[in-house]
C-alpha positions in Angstrom: -15.4 11.1 -41.9 -16.1 9.9 -38.2 -13.4 12.0 -36.6 -15.6 15.0 -37.0 -18.3 13.4 -35.0 -16.0 13.0 -32.1 -15.4 17.1 -31.8 -17.0 18.7 -29.0 -18.1 15.7 -27.1 -15.9 15.9 -24.4 -18.0 17.6 -22.0 -20.4 15.1 -22.5 -17.7 12.6 -21.8 -16.8 14.3 -18.6 -20.2 14.1 -17.4 -20.1 10.4 -18.1 -16.6 9.5 -16.5 -17.0 12.0 -13.6 -17.4 9.5 -10.8 -15.5 7.2 -12.2 -11.6 6.2 -10.7 -9.0 6.7 -14.2 -6.8 3.6 -14.8 -3.9 5.8 -13.7 -5.5 6.2 -10.3 -6.5 3.1 -10.0 -2.5 1.6 -10.7 -1.3 3.9 -8.5 -4.1 3.1 -5.6 -3.0 -0.4 -6.1 0.4 0.5 -5.7 0.2 2.1 -2.5 -2.0 -0.6 -1.0 0.3 -3.5 -1.5 3.1 -1.2 -0.5 1.0 -0.7 2.6 0.4 -4.9 3.2 4.2 -5.2 3.0 4.5 -2.4 5.6 2.3 -4.2 7.5 4.0 -7.6 7.2 7.3 -6.6 8.1 6.0 -4.0 11.3 4.6 -7.8 12.6 8.2 -9.3 11.3 9.9 -6.3 13.7 7.5 -7.2 16.5 8.1 -10.8 16.7 12.0 -10.0 16.9 11.8 -7.9 19.0 9.9 -9.9 21.4 12.2 -12.8 20.6 15.1 -10.7 21.4 13.7 -9.5 24.6 13.0 -12.9 25.7 16.5 -14.0 25.0 18.0 -11.0 26.9 15.4 -11.8 29.8 16.6 -15.5 29.8 20.5 -14.3 30.9 22.7 -16.7 31.9 25.8 -17.3 34.9 27.7 -14.0 33.7 24.4 -12.1 33.9 23.9 -12.7 37.7 26.5 -11.0 39.1 
């Protein structure tokens, strides 16, 4: 019965895997990083919109000269 060979080795396994990142931690980190990339892209897009909107407003027209 090979099952009984697994009992009691949890401390050994804990020492073996102590410095490693678990699969669930890795997946969570990847999700956070991907969100961060999207946030940066959205931030750049917002800044570009703000700059173009400011340029559009600064151009003005005949109704803004009075």
